[in-house]
DRENPA-3360 file (N, C-alpha, C; in nm, 2 decimals, always signed):
BEGIN
1 = MPTLCILS = +10.88/+15.22/+14.45/+10.83/+15.23/+14.61/+10.71/+15.25/+14.64 ~ +10.63/+15.14/+14.72/+10.46/+15.19/+14.80/+10.48/+15.32/+14.86 ~ +10.38/+15.40/+14.80/+10.43/+15.51/+14.92/+10.27/+15.51/+15.01 ~ +10.17/+15.47/+14.97/+10.04/+15.45/+15.06/+10.10/+15.38/+15.17 ~ +10.17/+15.30/+15.17/+10.20/+15.24/+15.32/+10.32/+15.29/+15.39 ~ +10.40/+15.36/+15.29/+10.51/+15.45/+15.38/+10.52/+15.57/+15.50 ~ +10.54/+15.55/+15.63/+10.52/+15.63/+15.70/+10.70/+15.74/+15.73 ~ +10.67/+15.86/+15.73/+10.78/+15.93/+15.77/+10.80/+15.88/+15.94;
9 = QAARSLSL = +10.90/+15.92/+16.00/+10.92/+15.92/+16.10/+10.83/+16.03/+16.20 ~ +10.80/+16.14/+16.16/+10.74/+16.22/+16.20/+10.59/+16.19/+16.19 ~ +10.53/+16.10/+16.11/+10.39/+16.08/+16.04/+10.39/+15.94/+16.15 ~ +10.49/+15.86/+16.20/+10.46/+15.69/+16.19/+10.31/+15.73/+16.33 ~ +10.30/+15.77/+16.41/+10.21/+15.78/+16.50/+10.04/+15.83/+16.47 ~ +10.03/+15.89/+16.33/+9.93/+15.93/+16.28/+9.86/+15.81/+16.19 ~ +9.71/+15.78/+16.24/+9.64/+15.72/+16.18/+9.61/+15.73/+16.01 ~ +9.61/+15.64/+15.94/+9.55/+15.66/+15.81/+9.36/+15.60/+15.81;
17 = TPAPTAVM = +9.31/+15.60/+15.92/+9.18/+15.57/+15.97/+9.11/+15.68/+16.07 ~ +8.99/+15.67/+16.05/+8.86/+15.71/+16.14/+8.96/+15.73/+16.27 ~ +8.91/+15.79/+16.35/+8.88/+15.77/+16.53/+8.85/+15.72/+16.55 ~ +8.90/+15.68/+16.71/+8.80/+15.55/+16.76/+8.62/+15.57/+16.73 ~ +8.56/+15.51/+16.75/+8.41/+15.51/+16.75/+8.36/+15.43/+16.90 ~ +8.44/+15.36/+16.94/+8.35/+15.26/+17.06/+8.35/+15.37/+17.18 ~ +8.26/+15.39/+17.26/+8.27/+15.48/+17.37/+8.26/+15.43/+17.50 ~ +8.22/+15.27/+17.47/+8.20/+15.22/+17.61/+8.34/+15.21/+17.66;
25 = KLKLLSQQ = +8.35/+15.19/+17.81/+8.49/+15.17/+17.90/+8.47/+15.00/+17.88 ~ +8.59/+14.97/+17.83/+8.59/+14.81/+17.80/+8.69/+14.75/+17.92 ~ +8.67/+14.65/+17.93/+8.71/+14.53/+18.06/+8.84/+14.53/+18.00 ~ +8.94/+14.53/+18.09/+9.07/+14.49/+18.07/+9.09/+14.35/+18.10 ~ +9.14/+14.22/+18.06/+9.14/+14.10/+18.11/+9.28/+14.07/+18.14 ~ +9.32/+14.02/+18.32/+9.42/+13.95/+18.33/+9.47/+13.83/+18.28 ~ +9.61/+13.79/+18.30/+9.65/+13.65/+18.24/+9.56/+13.59/+18.23 ~ +9.49/+13.54/+18.37/+9.38/+13.39/+18.41/+9.29/+13.42/+18.33;
33 = EAVEIDEA = +9.21/+13.54/+18.34/+9.10/+13.54/+18.23/+9.14/+13.55/+18.11 ~ +9.23/+13.57/+18.08/+9.23/+13.50/+17.93/+9.27/+13.38/+17.91 ~ +9.31/+13.34/+17.99/+9.33/+13.18/+17.95/+9.19/+13.14/+18.00 ~ +9.13/+13.13/+18.10/+9.03/+13.11/+18.08/+8.92/+13.14/+17.98 ~ +8.93/+13.23/+17.91/+8.80/+13.26/+17.84/+8.85/+13.15/+17.72 ~ +9.00/+13.14/+17.69/+9.00/+13.04/+17.59/+8.96/+12.92/+17.61 ~ +9.02/+12.88/+17.71/+8.95/+12.75/+17.75/+8.78/+12.74/+17.73 ~ +8.72/+12.86/+17.78/+8.57/+12.87/+17.78/+8.50/+12.84/+17.67;
41 = LMKAPGFS = +8.60/+12.92/+17.56/+8.52/+12.91/+17.43/+8.52/+12.77/+17.35 ~ +8.66/+12.68/+17.38/+8.64/+12.56/+17.34/+8.57/+12.45/+17.42 ~ +8.51/+12.50/+17.52/+8.40/+12.36/+17.61/+8.27/+12.39/+17.54 ~ +8.17/+12.50/+17.59/+8.04/+12.50/+17.56/+8.01/+12.51/+17.41 ~ +8.09/+12.64/+17.35/+8.09/+12.65/+17.22/+8.13/+12.58/+17.12 ~ +8.22/+12.47/+17.16/+8.27/+12.35/+17.06/+8.37/+12.44/+16.97 ~ +8.43/+12.57/+17.00/+8.53/+12.60/+16.91/+8.68/+12.52/+16.96 ~ +8.71/+12.50/+16.80/+8.83/+12.46/+16.80/+8.97/+12.51/+16.84;
49 = IDQLMELA = +9.09/+12.50/+16.85/+9.19/+12.59/+16.83/+9.23/+12.63/+16.69 ~ +9.18/+12.52/+16.61/+9.22/+12.59/+16.47/+9.10/+12.68/+16.39 ~ +8.95/+12.68/+16.48/+8.90/+12.75/+16.42/+8.95/+12.91/+16.53 ~ +8.96/+12.92/+16.63/+9.03/+13.01/+16.72/+9.14/+13.15/+16.61 ~ +9.22/+13.04/+16.58/+9.33/+13.09/+16.53/+9.29/+13.13/+16.43 ~ +9.23/+13.11/+16.33/+9.16/+13.14/+16.20/+9.08/+13.28/+16.21 ~ +9.00/+13.27/+16.30/+8.93/+13.39/+16.31/+9.03/+13.52/+16.42 ~ +9.14/+13.44/+16.47/+9.22/+13.58/+16.54/+9.30/+13.62/+16.44;
57 = GLSVAAAV = +9.32/+13.52/+16.32/+9.44/+13.58/+16.23/+9.36/+13.66/+16.14 ~ +9.22/+13.65/+16.12/+9.16/+13.73/+16.02/+9.13/+13.85/+16.06 ~ +9.12/+13.85/+16.17/+9.09/+13.98/+16.25/+9.20/+14.07/+16.26 ~ +9.34/+13.99/+16.29/+9.44/+14.08/+16.28/+9.44/+14.13/+16.11 ~ +9.41/+14.07/+16.01/+9.49/+14.08/+15.90/+9.40/+14.21/+15.84 ~ +9.23/+14.16/+15.91/+9.13/+14.29/+15.89/+9.19/+14.45/+15.93 ~ +9.28/+14.42/+16.03/+9.32/+14.53/+16.13/+9.43/+14.63/+16.05 ~ +9.53/+14.53/+16.00/+9.61/+14.58/+15.92/+9.61/+14.66/+15.77;
65 = AQHYPMPC = +9.50/+14.57/+15.71/+9.41/+14.61/+15.56/+9.38/+14.75/+15.61 ~ +9.33/+14.81/+15.74/+9.25/+14.89/+15.73/+9.32/+15.01/+15.76 ~ +9.44/+14.95/+15.87/+9.53/+15.10/+15.91/+9.62/+15.12/+15.79 ~ +9.68/+15.00/+15.71/+9.80/+15.05/+15.62/+9.73/+15.01/+15.50 ~ +9.71/+15.08/+15.38/+9.61/+15.05/+15.26/+9.74/+15.01/+15.15 ~ +9.69/+14.93/+15.07/+9.79/+14.88/+14.98/+9.84/+15.01/+14.88 ~ +9.94/+14.97/+14.78/+10.04/+14.85/+14.82/+10.15/+14.87/+14.92 ~ +10.14/+14.74/+15.00/+10.21/+14.76/+15.15/+10.28/+14.58/+15.17;
73 = RVLCVCGP = +10.43/+14.59/+15.20/+10.51/+14.49/+15.19/+10.53/+14.46/+15.36 ~ +10.44/+14.34/+15.41/+10.42/+14.35/+15.55/+10.54/+14.23/+15.57 ~ +10.61/+14.25/+15.65/+10.69/+14.15/+15.73/+10.60/+14.08/+15.86 ~ +10.57/+13.93/+15.86/+10.52/+13.84/+15.94/+10.61/+13.81/+16.04 ~ +10.66/+13.86/+16.15/+10.75/+13.76/+16.23/+10.64/+13.71/+16.36 ~ +10.69/+13.59/+16.36/+10.62/+13.48/+16.43/+10.68/+13.38/+16.48 ~ +10.63/+13.37/+16.64/+10.70/+13.31/+16.74/+10.64/+13.20/+16.73 ~ +10.67/+13.10/+16.82/+10.68/+12.94/+16.85/+10.52/+12.89/+16.89;
81 = GNNGGDGL = +10.46/+12.99/+16.96/+10.33/+12.92/+17.01/+10.18/+12.95/+16.92 ~ +10.09/+13.00/+17.00/+9.94/+13.01/+16.93/+9.95/+13.19/+16.84 ~ +10.02/+13.27/+16.95/+10.06/+13.39/+16.87/+10.12/+13.41/+16.78 ~ +10.26/+13.31/+16.68/+10.28/+13.30/+16.58/+10.17/+13.24/+16.51 ~ +10.09/+13.13/+16.51/+9.98/+13.10/+16.44/+9.90/+13.22/+16.41 ~ +9.85/+13.30/+16.50/+9.79/+13.39/+16.43/+9.86/+13.45/+16.31 ~ +9.94/+13.46/+16.36/+10.07/+13.56/+16.28/+10.06/+13.47/+16.14 ~ +10.08/+13.38/+16.13/+10.06/+13.28/+16.00/+9.94/+13.31/+15.92;
89 = VAARHLWQ = +9.85/+13.28/+16.02/+9.68/+13.23/+15.94/+9.69/+13.45/+15.88 ~ +9.72/+13.55/+16.01/+9.71/+13.68/+15.90/+9.78/+13.69/+15.77 ~ +9.92/+13.65/+15.76/+9.98/+13.66/+15.68/+9.90/+13.63/+15.56 ~ +9.83/+13.45/+15.54/+9.78/+13.41/+15.43/+9.68/+13.50/+15.40 ~ +9.58/+13.55/+15.49/+9.48/+13.65/+15.46/+9.51/+13.78/+15.40 ~ +9.62/+13.84/+15.46/+9.67/+13.97/+15.34/+9.71/+13.91/+15.24 ~ +9.75/+13.78/+15.20/+9.82/+13.78/+15.05/+9.67/+13.76/+14.94 ~ +9.59/+13.70/+15.04/+9.44/+13.70/+14.98/+9.41/+13.83/+14.97;
97 = FGYSPTVV = +9.41/+13.91/+15.05/+9.36/+14.07/+15.00/+9.42/+14.11/+14.90 ~ +9.58/+14.09/+14.87/+9.66/+14.14/+14.76/+9.73/+14.18/+14.79 ~ +9.81/+14.22/+14.97/+9.93/+14.23/+14.98/+10.02/+14.17/+14.98 ~ +10.14/+14.21/+14.99/+10.27/+14.15/+14.98/+10.35/+14.08/+15.12 ~ +10.32/+13.97/+15.18/+10.36/+13.95/+15.33/+10.49/+13.85/+15.27 ~ +10.57/+13.83/+15.41/+10.64/+13.74/+15.42/+10.66/+13.74/+15.53 ~ +10.71/+13.61/+15.58/+10.65/+13.55/+15.72/+10.81/+13.47/+15.72 ~ +10.87/+13.51/+15.86/+10.99/+13.52/+15.96/+10.96/+13.42/+16.05;
105 = YPKRPQKT = +10.98/+13.29/+16.08/+10.94/+13.16/+16.15/+11.04/+13.05/+16.19 ~ +11.09/+13.16/+16.29/+11.28/+13.09/+16.33/+11.23/+12.96/+16.38 ~ +11.13/+12.96/+16.48/+11.11/+12.80/+16.56/+10.97/+12.75/+16.54 ~ +10.96/+12.65/+16.44/+10.89/+12.61/+16.38/+10.84/+12.45/+16.48 ~ +10.72/+12.45/+16.52/+10.69/+12.37/+16.64/+10.64/+12.24/+16.52 ~ +10.64/+12.12/+16.57/+10.62/+11.99/+16.49/+10.42/+11.96/+16.51 ~ +10.33/+12.03/+16.54/+10.27/+11.99/+16.57/+10.16/+12.02/+16.46 ~ +10.11/+11.95/+16.44/+10.05/+11.91/+16.29/+9.99/+12.05/+16.26;
113 = LFVNLAAQ = +9.92/+12.09/+16.34/+9.88/+12.30/+16.29/+9.95/+12.36/+16.22 ~ +10.09/+12.34/+16.32/+10.16/+12.47/+16.27/+10.23/+12.42/+16.16 ~ +10.29/+12.30/+16.15/+10.32/+12.26/+16.03/+10.25/+12.29/+15.91 ~ +10.09/+12.25/+15.89/+10.01/+12.28/+15.82/+9.97/+12.40/+15.78 ~ +10.04/+12.53/+15.84/+10.04/+12.64/+15.85/+10.13/+12.69/+15.77 ~ +10.21/+12.64/+15.78/+10.36/+12.68/+15.72/+10.39/+12.63/+15.54 ~ +10.30/+12.48/+15.55/+10.30/+12.44/+15.43/+10.18/+12.52/+15.35 ~ +10.10/+12.63/+15.44/+10.03/+12.70/+15.33/+10.07/+12.80/+15.27;
121 = MDMMGIPL = +10.17/+12.87/+15.36/+10.29/+13.00/+15.29/+10.34/+12.92/+15.17 ~ +10.37/+12.78/+15.20/+10.47/+12.72/+15.04/+10.35/+12.70/+14.95 ~ +10.27/+12.70/+14.98/+10.17/+12.68/+14.83/+10.09/+12.76/+14.80 ~ +10.12/+12.88/+14.86/+10.06/+13.05/+14.83/+10.20/+13.13/+14.79 ~ +10.33/+13.05/+14.77/+10.41/+13.14/+14.71/+10.48/+13.27/+14.82 ~ +10.41/+13.25/+14.96/+10.43/+13.38/+15.05/+10.58/+13.30/+15.08 ~ +10.70/+13.45/+15.09/+10.82/+13.37/+15.14/+10.85/+13.34/+15.27 ~ +10.89/+13.21/+15.30/+10.91/+13.21/+15.45/+11.03/+13.17/+15.48;
129 = LQELPTLT = +11.07/+13.22/+15.56/+11.20/+13.20/+15.60/+11.23/+13.21/+15.77 ~ +11.39/+13.16/+15.78/+11.40/+13.12/+15.90/+11.49/+13.23/+16.00 ~ +11.58/+13.31/+15.93/+11.61/+13.41/+15.98/+11.56/+13.55/+15.93 ~ +11.56/+13.69/+16.05/+11.53/+13.76/+15.96/+11.60/+13.90/+15.89 ~ +11.52/+13.90/+15.76/+11.62/+13.94/+15.65/+11.66/+14.09/+15.67 ~ +11.74/+14.14/+15.61/+11.79/+14.29/+15.60/+11.64/+14.39/+15.59 ~ +11.62/+14.48/+15.66/+11.50/+14.55/+15.72/+11.50/+14.67/+15.61 ~ +11.61/+14.74/+15.59/+11.61/+14.83/+15.52/+11.59/+14.86/+15.37;
137 = GEYDVILD = +11.44/+14.92/+15.35/+11.41/+14.95/+15.19/+11.37/+14.83/+15.15 ~ +11.33/+14.73/+15.24/+11.29/+14.59/+15.16/+11.09/+14.57/+15.18 ~ +11.06/+14.65/+15.36/+10.95/+14.64/+15.39/+10.87/+14.77/+15.45 ~ +10.74/+14.76/+15.47/+10.67/+14.88/+15.48/+10.64/+14.86/+15.66 ~ +10.58/+14.76/+15.66/+10.55/+14.73/+15.81/+10.53/+14.61/+15.84 ~ +10.55/+14.56/+16.02/+10.61/+14.46/+16.05/+10.50/+14.43/+16.16 ~ +10.48/+14.30/+16.11/+10.37/+14.23/+16.20/+10.44/+14.15/+16.33 ~ +10.40/+14.22/+16.42/+10.48/+14.10/+16.56/+10.39/+14.02/+16.62;
145 = AVFGFSFS = +10.39/+13.93/+16.56/+10.34/+13.77/+16.64/+10.38/+13.69/+16.68 ~ +10.47/+13.73/+16.82/+10.62/+13.69/+16.87/+10.55/+13.62/+16.97 ~ +10.53/+13.69/+17.07/+10.46/+13.63/+17.19/+10.34/+13.67/+17.25 ~ +10.25/+13.59/+17.31/+10.16/+13.65/+17.33/+10.14/+13.65/+17.47 ~ +10.01/+13.63/+17.53/+10.00/+13.63/+17.67/+10.00/+13.56/+17.75 ~ +10.10/+13.45/+17.68/+10.13/+13.33/+17.81/+10.28/+13.36/+17.83 ~ +10.35/+13.48/+17.76/+10.48/+13.52/+17.75/+10.49/+13.56/+17.89 ~ +10.62/+13.54/+17.95/+10.67/+13.57/+18.10/+10.84/+13.49/+18.13;
153 = GAVRAPFD = +10.93/+13.58/+18.17/+11.05/+13.59/+18.19/+11.10/+13.64/+18.09 ~ +11.25/+13.61/+18.07/+11.33/+13.65/+17.98/+11.32/+13.60/+17.85 ~ +11.34/+13.71/+17.74/+11.34/+13.71/+17.59/+11.49/+13.63/+17.53 ~ +11.42/+13.45/+17.50/+11.52/+13.36/+17.47/+11.59/+13.39/+17.31 ~ +11.68/+13.33/+17.27/+11.73/+13.33/+17.13/+11.59/+13.25/+17.04 ~ +11.63/+13.29/+16.94/+11.68/+13.40/+16.87/+11.63/+13.54/+16.85 ~ +11.47/+13.53/+16.96/+11.42/+13.64/+16.99/+11.52/+13.78/+17.00 ~ +11.60/+13.72/+17.11/+11.68/+13.81/+17.17/+11.75/+13.89/+17.08;
161 = TILPAISA = +11.78/+13.89/+16.96/+11.82/+13.96/+16.87/+11.72/+14.00/+16.75 ~ +11.64/+13.95/+16.76/+11.55/+13.99/+16.64/+11.42/+14.11/+16.71 ~ +11.42/+14.07/+16.85/+11.28/+14.21/+16.87/+11.42/+14.34/+16.87 ~ +11.53/+14.35/+16.88/+11.58/+14.50/+16.91/+11.65/+14.51/+16.77 ~ +11.60/+14.46/+16.68/+11.65/+14.44/+16.53/+11.46/+14.54/+16.46 ~ +11.38/+14.49/+16.52/+11.26/+14.53/+16.48/+11.29/+14.67/+16.57 ~ +11.29/+14.69/+16.67/+11.30/+14.80/+16.72/+11.40/+14.89/+16.63 ~ +11.48/+14.85/+16.60/+11.60/+14.95/+16.55/+11.52/+15.00/+16.38;
169 = SGLPIVSV = +11.46/+14.96/+16.31/+11.44/+14.93/+16.18/+11.35/+15.04/+16.16 ~ +11.29/+15.11/+16.27/+11.18/+15.26/+16.21/+11.07/+15.22/+16.14 ~ +11.06/+15.07/+16.11/+10.96/+15.04/+16.06/+10.79/+15.09/+16.18 ~ +10.70/+15.08/+16.12/+10.56/+15.06/+16.20/+10.55/+14.94/+16.22 ~ +10.51/+14.91/+16.36/+10.49/+14.76/+16.40/+10.36/+14.77/+16.43 ~ +10.27/+14.64/+16.41/+10.15/+14.63/+16.44/+10.20/+14.48/+16.54 ~ +10.14/+14.48/+16.69/+10.13/+14.41/+16.75/+10.01/+14.30/+16.73 ~ +10.06/+14.15/+16.78/+9.90/+14.07/+16.79/+9.89/+14.07/+16.95;
177 = DIPSGWDV = +9.76/+14.07/+16.98/+9.73/+14.09/+17.11/+9.83/+14.18/+17.25 ~ +9.94/+14.14/+17.22/+10.04/+14.16/+17.34/+10.16/+14.22/+17.28 ~ +10.22/+14.34/+17.28/+10.37/+14.40/+17.27/+10.44/+14.26/+17.26 ~ +10.51/+14.27/+17.21/+10.65/+14.14/+17.25/+10.70/+14.18/+17.34 ~ +10.75/+14.11/+17.43/+10.84/+14.21/+17.55/+10.74/+14.22/+17.66 ~ +10.64/+14.26/+17.63/+10.52/+14.31/+17.74/+10.52/+14.24/+17.83 ~ +10.50/+14.24/+17.97/+10.45/+14.18/+18.06/+10.28/+14.20/+18.05 ~ +10.18/+14.05/+18.05/+10.07/+14.08/+18.00/+9.99/+14.17/+18.08;
185 = ERGPTDAT = +10.01/+14.22/+18.23/+9.93/+14.27/+18.33/+9.97/+14.40/+18.35 ~ +10.15/+14.42/+18.36/+10.24/+14.53/+18.37/+10.25/+14.67/+18.27 ~ +10.27/+14.55/+18.12/+10.28/+14.66/+18.05/+10.48/+14.61/+18.00 ~ +10.49/+14.74/+17.97/+10.62/+14.76/+17.93/+10.75/+14.68/+18.04 ~ +10.83/+14.60/+17.97/+10.91/+14.53/+18.09/+11.07/+14.60/+18.05 ~ +11.13/+14.55/+18.12/+11.30/+14.56/+18.06/+11.34/+14.44/+18.02 ~ +11.25/+14.34/+17.98/+11.29/+14.24/+17.84/+11.36/+14.33/+17.71 ~ +11.49/+14.20/+17.70/+11.53/+14.20/+17.57/+11.46/+14.29/+17.45;
193 = GALQPDVL = +11.50/+14.41/+17.39/+11.38/+14.44/+17.27/+11.24/+14.42/+17.28 ~ +11.19/+14.46/+17.39/+11.06/+14.48/+17.42/+11.02/+14.60/+17.31 ~ +10.88/+14.56/+17.25/+10.84/+14.64/+17.20/+10.73/+14.78/+17.21 ~ +10.77/+14.83/+17.09/+10.69/+15.01/+17.13/+10.60/+15.02/+17.03 ~ +10.49/+14.94/+16.97/+10.43/+14.91/+16.86/+10.37/+15.04/+16.84 ~ +10.32/+15.07/+16.71/+10.27/+15.22/+16.69/+10.09/+15.15/+16.65 ~ +10.10/+15.01/+16.60/+9.88/+14.96/+16.61/+9.91/+14.85/+16.73 ~ +9.83/+14.83/+16.79/+9.82/+14.68/+16.86/+9.63/+14.62/+16.81;
201 = VSLTMPKA = +9.65/+14.52/+16.82/+9.53/+14.42/+16.74/+9.50/+14.35/+16.88 ~ +9.43/+14.39/+16.98/+9.39/+14.31/+17.07/+9.22/+14.21/+17.01 ~ +9.28/+14.10/+17.10/+9.23/+13.94/+17.04/+9.10/+13.90/+17.18 ~ +8.99/+13.91/+17.15/+8.88/+13.89/+17.23/+8.84/+14.00/+17.30 ~ +8.95/+14.07/+17.38/+8.92/+14.15/+17.47/+9.02/+14.22/+17.49 ~ +9.09/+14.33/+17.51/+9.23/+14.42/+17.54/+9.27/+14.34/+17.69 ~ +9.37/+14.30/+17.70/+9.46/+14.23/+17.82/+9.51/+14.40/+17.89 ~ +9.54/+14.39/+18.01/+9.58/+14.49/+18.13/+9.69/+14.55/+18.06;
209 = CSSHFAGA = +9.75/+14.51/+17.99/+9.86/+14.56/+17.96/+9.83/+14.70/+17.89 ~ +9.71/+14.70/+17.80/+9.69/+14.74/+17.73/+9.65/+14.91/+17.76 ~ +9.66/+14.93/+17.87/+9.64/+15.02/+17.95/+9.75/+15.12/+17.93 ~ +9.88/+15.09/+17.91/+10.00/+15.13/+17.88/+10.01/+15.16/+17.73 ~ +9.96/+15.14/+17.64/+9.93/+15.18/+17.47/+9.86/+15.28/+17.44 ~ +9.94/+15.35/+17.36/+9.91/+15.50/+17.32/+9.86/+15.49/+17.18 ~ +9.90/+15.43/+17.12/+9.91/+15.41/+16.97/+9.78/+15.39/+16.94 ~ +9.79/+15.34/+16.79/+9.59/+15.28/+16.75/+9.57/+15.11/+16.78;
217 = HYLGGRFV = +9.48/+15.13/+16.83/+9.41/+15.04/+16.93/+9.26/+14.97/+16.83 ~ +9.29/+14.83/+16.83/+9.14/+14.76/+16.76/+9.14/+14.67/+16.80 ~ +9.03/+14.62/+16.80/+9.00/+14.51/+16.89/+8.90/+14.41/+16.76 ~ +8.97/+14.28/+16.80/+8.90/+14.16/+16.68/+8.86/+14.04/+16.78 ~ +8.72/+14.04/+16.79/+8.66/+13.96/+16.88/+8.54/+13.90/+16.83 ~ +8.50/+13.95/+16.70/+8.33/+13.89/+16.70/+8.27/+13.79/+16.71 ~ +8.35/+13.68/+16.71/+8.34/+13.55/+16.72/+8.29/+13.53/+16.83 ~ +8.30/+13.59/+16.95/+8.24/+13.54/+17.15/+8.13/+13.58/+17.15;
225 = PRVLAQQF = +8.06/+13.45/+17.18/+7.94/+13.46/+17.18/+7.90/+13.52/+17.31 ~ +7.77/+13.63/+17.27/+7.72/+13.68/+17.40/+7.75/+13.65/+17.52 ~ +7.69/+13.51/+17.53/+7.64/+13.43/+17.64/+7.77/+13.40/+17.74 ~ +7.92/+13.40/+17.65/+8.03/+13.38/+17.74/+8.10/+13.52/+17.77 ~ +8.04/+13.64/+17.70/+8.09/+13.75/+17.75/+8.04/+13.78/+17.85 ~ +7.89/+13.76/+17.86/+7.82/+13.78/+17.99/+7.85/+13.69/+18.11 ~ +7.91/+13.58/+18.07/+7.95/+13.49/+18.19/+8.07/+13.57/+18.27 ~ +8.17/+13.64/+18.18/+8.28/+13.68/+18.18/+8.29/+13.84/+18.26;
233 = GFEQPTFP = +8.15/+13.85/+18.23/+8.16/+13.98/+18.29/+8.19/+14.13/+18.20 ~ +8.17/+14.13/+18.05/+8.23/+14.18/+17.94/+8.13/+14.25/+17.85 ~ +8.10/+14.34/+17.79/+8.05/+14.38/+17.71/+8.15/+14.44/+17.60 ~ +8.12/+14.38/+17.44/+8.14/+14.42/+17.34/+8.12/+14.52/+17.27 ~ +8.23/+14.63/+17.21/+8.13/+14.69/+17.16/+8.09/+14.67/+17.02 ~ +8.00/+14.76/+16.91/+7.94/+14.71/+16.85/+8.05/+14.72/+16.73 ~ +8.03/+14.61/+16.63/+8.14/+14.59/+16.48/+8.04/+14.65/+16.41 ~ +8.10/+14.75/+16.30/+8.03/+14.77/+16.23/+8.00/+14.71/+16.07;
241 = GTAQVVRI = +7.89/+14.65/+16.01/+7.85/+14.60/+15.92/+7.93/+14.49/+15.90 ~ +7.96/+14.46/+15.81/+8.07/+14.31/+15.83/+8.23/+14.29/+15.86 ~ +8.23/+14.42/+15.94/+8.40/+14.46/+16.01/+8.42/+14.32/+16.08 ~ +8.55/+14.24/+16.06/+8.60/+14.14/+16.19/+8.70/+14.24/+16.28 ~ +8.72/+14.39/+16.28/+8.74/+14.45/+16.41/+8.69/+14.61/+16.39 ~ +8.73/+14.66/+16.48/+8.68/+14.79/+16.52/+8.78/+14.86/+16.61 ~ +8.79/+15.00/+16.60/+8.83/+15.05/+16.65/+8.85/+15.12/+16.78 ~ +8.92/+15.11/+16.91/+8.90/+15.15/+17.01/+8.94/+15.25/+17.08;
% end
C-alpha cells in the first residue's frame, strides 16, 4: 500500500510542502466578479472554455502532485458543470504524471466538451465510475470537483449522499476552487455534506469563501493576462519557475 501519500488522522493537516511564500494580500472575488472574469477571459484574450478548463485542470493536478507525492491513488469526484470538467482534466494530467486516478462521474452532460473529456478517460484506461465506490483502503486522496462558484441552494441527488460519504471517509480532501457545499461568498453552510477540505486549489484568484478556509491553499491562475488582472483590480503572486500553482 502506498505510504508517501497516506496521512494519519493526526497528521492530515500537516503539509508535505514548504510553507507559503506569497506575502501580498490577495483580492478575494465575489461570485459576480468570478463570473465577470471568466466572461472577460473569453472576450478580448479570446480564450475558449476548452482552453480555460484545460489550464484549470492542469493547475489542479499540479497542486495535488505538489502536496501529495507518488505513489498516490486519487479518487476524482466530478459534478455535472465546469468544476467537474476541471476534475476530469486534472485526472488525465495526474495519470500522465504517474498517479493512479479513478473518476466518479454520476451526472454526465451531453455537451460535446464533456462527452469528449469522459471519452479520454476511457482511452487512457482511467476507471470511470457512475457511483461512489467503497472508500475504505482503496484510495489515498479525494479530489472534490463537484460544485464550483455557481453553486447555490440545496445539494441534490446523488450528491446529497456522495458528499456525506466523502466527509465520513476520513481521507484527505482537495477541493477545486470552492469546497463543495460552501457558499461562494459566505463560506461553510448547512448544506447536506458541505465538505471541510484539507487542501483548496483556487483558480484565477481566491473566492471570498476562502477567508473561512484554514488548510493548505494553492492558487492556479498563471494564464490570466496581466492587463485583465489590472482591469479587475488584483495582482497575482509570482509563480516560481515553470510552476502552474503557488502556495498562498
